[in-house]
N, C-alpha and C positions, 0 to 999 in steps of 0.2 A: 504493500500500499504506500502511495506517495505521501510524504509528510507535508504538513501545511507549511506554506511560505511564511517566514518571519519578515520583520521590518527591514532587516539588513539585506535579505535576499531581494525583496521587492524593490528597495532602493537601488541596489546594484543593477537590477534589470532596467529600471527607469533611466539610470545614468548611461548604461550601454546603449539603450535604444536612442536616446538623444544624441550621444556622441557619434554613434555609427551612422546616423542619418546626416549629421553634419559633414563627416568624412566623405560620404557618397555624394552629397550635394556639392562639395568642393571639387571633387573629380569631374562630375557632370558639368559644372561651370567651366572648368578648364577645357573640357572636350568641345563644348559649344562655343567657347571663346575662340578656340583654334580652328573652328569650322570642320572638325572631324565628323565624318558621316557615321551615324549610329549603326548602319549596316555594313560597315567596313570590317570584315571578319579578319583582315590581316594587320589591324591595328591593335597594338598591345593594350592601350587605354580602353578600347572597347571591351576587350576580353576581361579586364580588371573590373570594369562597370558590371558586366555580367556576373563575375564572381561576387561582387558586392551585393547584387540583387539577390543571389542565392543565399548569402550570408544573413541578409535582412529578413528572409523568409523563415529562418530558424525560429521556433517557438521558444523563446528564453525561459518561459515559465515552466518548461518541462525539464530544464537542466538543473543539476546540482550546483552549489556554490563553487566548487572546484572546476566545473565545466564552464561556468560563467567567467572565472578567472582566465581560462584559456582564451575565450571569446574576447574578453576585455584586452588581453595582450595583443591579439590579432589586430583589433581596431586601433590600438595605440601604434603598432608598427606601421599599419597602412596610413595612419595619419601623418607619421613622419615621412613616409614615402611620398605622399601627396604634397606635403609642404615643400619637399625638395624638388619636385616636378615644377611647382609654381615658382620657386626661386630660380631654377635654371631658365624657365620661360622669361622671368623678369630680366635676368642677366642678358638673354639673347636680345630682348627688346631694347635694352640700353646699350647694346654693342659690347657687352662685357662677357662674351662667351669664352671664359676661361675655366680651366679645371683647377681646383685647389681642395 
């Protein structure tokens, strides 16, 4: 039998939901801003958006607190990755396309 969700569990779920949608929206904005076609199956960013969609479909209420920790780490790493993409795009825009 599934145990009842406590306050900590519910709070973690809500934080993950909010954060994950923010990360998804940031990548979607990047894709739209760069004019990337959503049906371009050869574009890595489209594949990542599809992966994000699948991750957003997971019913977090069915997961244990440990499983939620794994999901939270995933979104934290993806958030860092998306920030890096946006920084690289900004550097290209400003003519600072350097690696460091």
